[in-house]
N, C-alpha and C positions, 0 to 999 in steps of 0.2 A: 223472929222478932227483929225489927229494925233498930239500929243504934241511933244515938242522937245525931241530928243533922249538923254538918260542919258550919261554923260561923262564916258569915259573908264578910268580905273586907269592908271596912267603913268607907262611906263615900268621901271623896276628897272635899276639902274646904271650898274649892272653886265651883263645885257642883257638877264637874265633868267626870265621866267615868275614867278609871285608870287607863293608861296607854294600852295595856293588853286587852281591855274590854272595848276599846274604840274600834268602830268599823274600819276596815282597811281602806275604804274609799274616801276617807276624810283626812285632810291634812291638818296637823295641829298648828297652833299659832307660830311656833318657832320655825317650822318648815315653810309656812307662808312668808314669814319675815325674811328668811334666808333666800327664798326664790325672788322676792321683791328686791332685796339688796343686790343679788347677782344680776338681775335685769338692769339695774341702774348703776352698776359698778364702773362702767366706762366713763361716767360723768364725775367720778371722784376727783377731788383736787389734792388729796393726800394719798400716800401709798395704801394699797388695798389691805395689806396685812395690819397696818395701824388702824384703818377704819373698821376692820373686822373686830379687833380687840376692843376698840372704843364702843362700837355698836352692840356687840353681843357679849363681850366680857370673856371670851375664850380664844384659844389659839386658832391659827389658820388650819392646822391639821383637823381639829374638831369641827371647824366650819365646813371643811370639804367633806368630812364624813357625813355630816347632816345633809349637806347639799346633794351628795351622790345617793344617799338613801332616799331622799325626797324625789330626785329625778327618776328613780326607778319605779315610782308608784304611779298607777293609773290616775289617781286623783291630781297629781301634779300636772299631768298632761291636760286634764280638764281645766285646771286652774290657769295655766299659762302655756298654751300649746306651742307657740313659736319659740319661746325661751327653752322649754324642755326639749324640743326637737333639736335645737341648736346645740344645747349642752350634751345631749346624747350623741349627736353626730361628731362633735369635737372629741369627746371621750373615746369613741370608737376609733377615730383617726389616730389619736395618740397611742392607743393600745396596739393598733396595727403597726405603727412606726416602731414602737418598742420591740415588738415581736420580730419584725423584719431585721432590726438592728442586731438583735441577739442571734438571729440565724444567718446573718451576713448577707441578707437579700437587699438589693437596692430597689426602692419603690419609684 
């Protein structure tokens, strides 16, 4: 005999499924906004950290966490291929330089 079925989580008030139920190939609104912001950051007339705080309301550390999480997703590559490839390339270059510096290797 089967027991009662577990209750389903209530739908969100916005009508979108919770993050865990969202298909992995879809960027959420915050990820799209962060990618758009990063793509136009070179045009800022104020310091980037200040613009991040004013635009998103959180720290630059949190901004970069969201940005790097988004850049790793295939949906980001489909959303803005040039930006995502550039960000991935720069991140990889920085990582190689850090590793080489720790190992005492000159690049």
